[in-house]
Structures are given as structure tokens and as C-alpha cells.
C-alpha positions in Angstrom: 91.2 189.8 -65.1 93.2 186.6 -65.2 94.1 185.0 -61.8 97.0 182.6 -61.8 98.2 184.8 -64.6 102.0 184.9 -63.6 102.9 181.6 -65.2 101.7 178.4 -67.0 98.3 178.3 -68.6 97.2 181.5 -67.0 100.1 183.5 -68.3 99.4 182.0 -71.8 95.8 183.1 -71.6 96.7 186.7 -70.4 99.3 187.0 -73.1 96.7 186.0 -75.9 94.2 188.2 -74.6 96.6 191.0 -74.5 97.7 190.3 -78.0 94.2 190.6 -79.1 93.8 194.1 -77.8 92.2 193.5 -74.4 93.4 195.4 -71.3 94.5 192.8 -69.0 94.8 192.6 -65.3 97.3 189.9 -64.4 96.9 188.5 -60.8 98.7 186.1 -58.8 100.7 185.9 -55.4 104.1 186.1 -56.9 105.0 189.6 -57.8 108.1 188.8 -59.9 106.0 186.5 -62.1 103.0 188.8 -62.6 105.3 191.8 -63.3 107.1 189.7 -66.0 103.7 188.5 -67.6 102.3 192.1 -67.7 105.6 193.5 -69.2 105.5 190.8 -71.8 102.1 192.0 -72.8 103.1 195.7 -72.7 106.2 195.0 -74.8 103.9 193.7 -77.6 101.9 197.0 -77.6 99.3 195.8 -75.1 97.9 197.2 -72.0 98.4 195.3 -68.8 98.8 195.7 -65.0 100.2 193.5 -62.4 98.3 192.9 -59.2 99.5 190.8 -56.3 96.6 189.0 -54.6 95.6 186.0 -52.6 92.5 184.5 -54.2 91.7 182.7 -50.9 91.4 185.8 -49.0 88.1 187.7 -49.2 89.6 191.2 -48.5 92.6 190.6 -51.0 89.9 189.6 -53.7 87.8 192.7 -52.9 90.9 195.0 -53.1 92.1 193.3 -56.3 88.8 193.9 -58.0 88.5 197.6 -56.8 92.1 198.3 -58.1 91.3 196.7 -61.4 88.1 198.8 -61.7 90.2 201.9 -61.0 93.1 201.0 -63.3 91.2 199.4 -66.4 87.3 199.7 -65.7 84.9 196.9 -64.4 86.2 193.5 -65.6 84.1 192.2 -68.5 86.0 188.8 -68.5 87.2 186.8 -65.6 89.4 183.9 -66.0 90.0 181.8 -62.8 93.2 180.1 -63.7 94.7 180.2 -60.1 95.2 176.6 -59.0 96.8 174.4 -56.5 98.1 170.8 -56.6 100.3 170.0 -53.6 98.8 166.9 -52.1 100.0 163.7 -53.7 99.6 160.4 -52.0 97.1 158.3 -50.0 94.5 160.1 -48.1 95.4 158.1 -45.0 98.8 159.9 -44.9 97.6 163.4 -46.1 98.4 166.5 -44.1 95.0 168.0 -43.7 96.4 171.6 -44.2 97.9 170.7 -47.5 94.9 168.7 -48.7 92.5 171.4 -47.9 95.0 174.1 -49.2 94.3 172.6 -52.7 90.5 172.9 -52.2 90.7 176.6 -51.0 92.8 177.8 -53.9 90.8 175.7 -56.6 87.3 176.1 -55.3 87.1 178.9 -52.7 89.3 181.1 -54.9 87.2 180.6 -57.9 84.0 181.4 -55.8 85.6 184.5 -54.2 86.7 186.2 -57.5 83.5 185.2 -59.3 81.5 186.6 -56.4 83.6 189.9 -56.5 83.0 190.6 -60.2 79.5 189.1 -60.6 77.3 192.1 -59.2 78.6 194.5 -61.8 78.4 192.1 -64.6 74.7 191.4 -63.8 74.1 195.1 -63.4 75.5 195.9 -66.9 73.8 192.6 -68.2 77.3 191.8 -69.8 80.1 189.5 -68.7 81.8 186.4 -69.0 83.5 183.9 -66.4 85.9 181.1 -67.3 86.8 178.7 -64.7 89.9 176.5 -65.3 89.2 172.9 -64.5 90.5 169.5 -65.4 89.5 166.2 -66.8 90.8 164.9 -63.3 87.2 166.1 -62.3 85.6 163.5 -64.4 86.7 160.1 -63.0 88.6 158.6 -60.0 92.1 160.0 -59.4 93.7 158.0 -56.7 96.6 159.8 -54.9 95.3 163.1 -56.2 92.1 163.3 -54.3 92.2 166.9 -53.2 92.9 168.2 -56.9 90.3 165.9 -58.3 87.6 166.7 -55.8 88.3 170.4 -56.0 88.2 170.5 -59.8 84.9 168.4 -59.7 83.4 171.0 -57.6 84.4 173.7 -60.0 82.5 172.0 -62.7 79.4 172.0 -60.6 79.8 175.4 -59.4 80.2 176.5 -63.1 77.1 174.9 -64.6 75.1 175.8 -61.6 76.1 179.4 -61.8 75.4 179.4 -65.5 71.8 178.1 -64.8 71.4 180.7 -62.1 72.4 183.8 -64.3 70.8 182.5 -67.5 69.1 185.3 -69.5 70.8 188.0 -67.4 73.7 188.8 -69.8 76.4 186.7 -68.0 77.9 183.5 -69.5 79.9 181.0 -67.5 82.3 178.2 -68.7 84.5 175.7 -67.4 87.5 174.8 -69.5 90.6 172.4 -69.5 94.0 173.0 -71.2 94.3 169.1 -71.3 97.8 167.9 -70.2 100.0 170.5 -70.1 103.8 170.3 -68.9 103.8 173.3 -66.7 106.4 173.9 -63.9 103.9 172.6 -61.3 103.3 169.3 -63.1 107.1 168.8 -63.6 107.7 169.5 -60.0 105.1 167.0 -58.9 106.5 164.3 -61.6 110.0 164.8 -60.1 109.0 164.7 -56.4 109.4 161.7 -54.2 105.6 161.3 -54.0 105.0 161.9 -57.7 107.5 159.1 -58.7 106.0 156.7 -56.2 102.4 157.5 -56.7 102.1 159.2 -60.0 104.8 157.7 -62.4 102.6 158.2 -65.3 103.2 162.0 -65.2 106.9 161.8 -66.0 106.2 159.1 -68.7 103.4 161.1 -70.7 104.3 162.2 -74.2 101.0 163.8 -75.0 101.6 167.3 -73.6 99.6 170.1 -75.2 100.8 173.7 -75.8 99.3 176.1 -73.1 98.5 178.6 -75.9 95.6 176.4 -77.0 93.8 177.6 -73.9 94.5 181.1 -74.8 92.8 180.6 -78.2 89.8 178.9 -76.5 89.5 181.7 -73.9 89.6 184.2 -76.7 86.8 182.7 -78.3 84.7 182.6 -75.3 85.7 186.5 -74.7 84.3 187.3 -78.1 80.9 186.1 -77.3 80.8 183.5 -79.9 80.2 180.6 -77.6 77.8 182.3 -75.4 75.0 179.7 -76.4 77.3 177.1 -74.7 77.1 178.7 -71.4 77.4 176.1 -68.6 79.5 173.7 -70.8 82.9 172.1 -70.0 85.0 172.6 -72.9 88.3 171.1 -73.8 91.0 172.9 -75.9 90.7 169.9 -78.5 86.9 170.2 -78.8 85.6 171.1 -82.2 83.7 174.2 -80.9 82.2 174.9 -84.5 80.5 171.5 -84.2 79.5 172.2 -80.6 77.9 175.4 -81.8 75.9 173.6 -84.5 74.7 171.3 -81.8 74.1 173.9 -79.1 70.5 173.1 -78.5 71.3 169.3 -78.3 74.2 170.2 -75.9 71.8 172.1 -73.6 68.8 169.8 -73.8 70.8 166.7 -73.0 73.3 168.2 -70.6 76.4 167.2 -72.8 79.8 168.6 -71.9 78.6 168.7 -68.3 79.2 166.5 -65.1 76.1 164.4 -64.9 74.9 161.0 -63.3 73.9 158.6 -66.1 71.5 155.8 -65.4 
């Protein structure tokens, strides 16, 4: 089940999973986008359903998971890729509804979808949860405070949950696609606020392909990275090296959000 699967990195993940043989539930609010994403998977011989849902609404999420279970079976992999980045600018000028809306999608949506699939995963002692975060969570991000704060919260939610379910068959990861020129990023870069407060967005020339995240999530889905549960992974990380150092990664809290003193 991939939320935010209608476009951007969410769609790239959904299509890669479908190409690998997974039955994929593509979820987002935009019906036209998820229909197109699911059809693209089916056109390549895969199995997919498109399901409209609002990840910030508890009843909508519960209905989503129930429909997925009826159509494809209980989710064995959840990818929380639904995200929001609408507030750009000083906190002093922020519209509280817009600012908090980013937090609701990025954090509450991740929580609600996780909460909805987790009991069945724990009951089967099998399941993987992937939360899409960002390096914006790892340092100060002026003029993008809602996005940065909510993604930092996603990191702490992810490693806390991984510790909570350790030894019970469920693995949890936070991942980042790096800098990707999605439609959302381009819209922010072209906006008045983006040009004024985040001019570097338009100037950056180091964009990565969204398909890289699909490959990373596919590795997670295979179970190959289970020993790294709780880690925050970048698409450019050398996962083979991290696997060789898995004991060290766990013992020292590497690839996590930690206070160093």
C-alpha cells in the first residue's frame, strides 16, 4: 500500500513495486492521478488498484485499509509517501492552518496509516513500514519550518516504533529520495514565496531520479535490510556496506536522529 502514490516519488515507488510482481494499492486524494498510476502498473502486466483517501482522516484511512484487504489481502508493506509542503516563509507571517496542514499530512497521516495496518502485521509477525522523510529533518530549515519539523517528527516516530516492535516480525524504516524535482518542488520554486525565501530551489542542479527510491523500497520489501530496522536511509547510501556494519549501526545509533554531546 503506497500513499501519495499518484505522482512524484510515491508513484515511482508504486510502479517499481508493481514491476517486481507486488500487488499494489495506490492511494492518494486525486482520483485521476491514482487511476493513471494504477493503470500504468496494469499496462506492464502488474496488479494494482487505485483508492482515493485522505490520510489525515481516521475514518478514511480505516476504510482504505479495509478495501485494500478485500481487494488484495492484508498489506505486507506500507509506504507512507503522502506529503505536504505548503508553508514557505517566516513563522511570524504564517497562516496557522497552512502550517499545521503540513504537519497533519506528514506526521498524522503517517501515524494513522501505520496504526491501521500494524495490528494485522503484528498478528502475522510479518510486515514492513517505510516512512518517506527528508534531510530537511536533520538541520535548521528557515522558511520551511512546518516541513522540517514534521519530517523530523517522522524520523523520531520511525525509530521509536522500530524499537517498540523489535522482535515481533515488523521492520520500520525512514527513507529519503534526496533532492527530486517533483511537481511540488517546482511549484514552490516558481512561487513568489519560493523565489523570495528559498531561491536555492530553482538554482539546484543536483536533482536525483525518483526511481532511485523505488529501488531502495524494493530492497526493503524483500526483507534484505531488516537488520537495519529503525534506520534513516538515503537513496545514495551504500546499503551493502551498511549491512556489513549492521551491528555497529544499531549499537551506535547511526543513521538516526540523535543528540551528540
